[in-house]
N, C-alpha and C positions, 0 to 999 in steps of 0.2 A: 541395325547392326545384327548381323547372324550370331547365335551361342556357339562360344568354342569351347563350351565346358564338357567333360568328358562323360561318356553314360555313367550312368551309378551299377555300381555292385549287385545290385537288385537286379537293373533289367541287363546284364551282363548274364548273372544265373540265370534269367528266364532263358535266353537265347540258346544258353548253353545244354539248359535241359530239353529245351525244344530239338536240339541240333542231336542230342544224345537219344532220345525220342524217337528220333527219325531211322538213326542208324539203329538203332534197336531190331525197329520192324523189320527195316533192310535187310537185317542178318538173321533174323526170324526166321525168314523167307528164303534168303538163298543161304542161309547156312544146315538148311533141310537138307541129309543129304544125297547128291547128284542131282538136284535142280541148278544149282552153277552150272555142272557139267553139261545137264543137256542141253541148259542155253548157249554155253560154250561152242558144241559141236553144231545146234541149227542156225551160229553163226554166219557157219559155211554155205547156207543155203538151206533148203526143204529136204526133207526125209522122210523115208518111210520106216517103218516100227523096227523092221530086222537092219536095216541100216543105223538108227539109233541104237539098238541091242550089241552089236557089230563093234560102234563106235564108242560105246559107254562101258569099257574093261571091266568086267565085274559085275554090273548090274544086273537082278532078275528080271525075268518078262514082268512079273507081277508087280514089282516096284518101279520099272519103267512105264507101266500103263496109269499108275498111280502119280508118279512124279508128272508124266504129261498132264493128266486130270486136273493137278493140282496147278501146272501154269495155265492150262486154258481156262479154268473159273478163274484165275486171276488176269486172264486178258494179254499174258505174255505171249502165249501158241496159239496158233489158229490151226484146228485140224479140217481137215479139205478132204473130202472122200467123191472118186471118180468113179465111178456106177459100172465102169468097163462095160462088157467085159476086158479083162478079169477086173473086179473089185479090186479098189487100190486106195489107201487112204496113206494121208501125207502131212505133215507136220511144221510150221515155220513159224517165224518171228513175228510176232505185232510190232509196230509202230514203237509200243510203248517198251517192247522187250528189246528193240533195235538201240534203243536211247541209252541201255543200259550196257551195251557191247563195248565199246570204249573203257566204261571203269571196269568190267571183269576182265578187260586187254591189260591193263594198267593192276590189278592185284591176281595176273598169270607172270608180268613179269617180276612185281615185288617177292613173289614166290621163288620163281627160280634167281632171282640175288640173295635173297634173304633167308631161305629156308634150308636146312638140311637136306641133301638127294633122299628120294624115294628110296626103302632098301629094295632090291632087284629078287 
């Protein structure tokens, strides 16, 4: 006969701690300014550096370059070089990043519904 006892508080605490640690790791990365926004822009499809720069209002070229490097190092963005002519570089989401898109969409909806409007 299967046991019907409830998990112990210690087991619940361990699961909670692991969940908190995973959430903290996710937001340590996604909370870095512009990372989530760049991923959101790329969810519409591949884009070149200039397209991204125009789409992410307020980001400097050097910061965009840094964020793209971070995202590529994390395996979330793939950088493709077409040697042309002319030379063209494009950025696209990897499968790992595409798995994150539904969560980003939900965060966007939550923000629209529950946060005050941004000052214009």
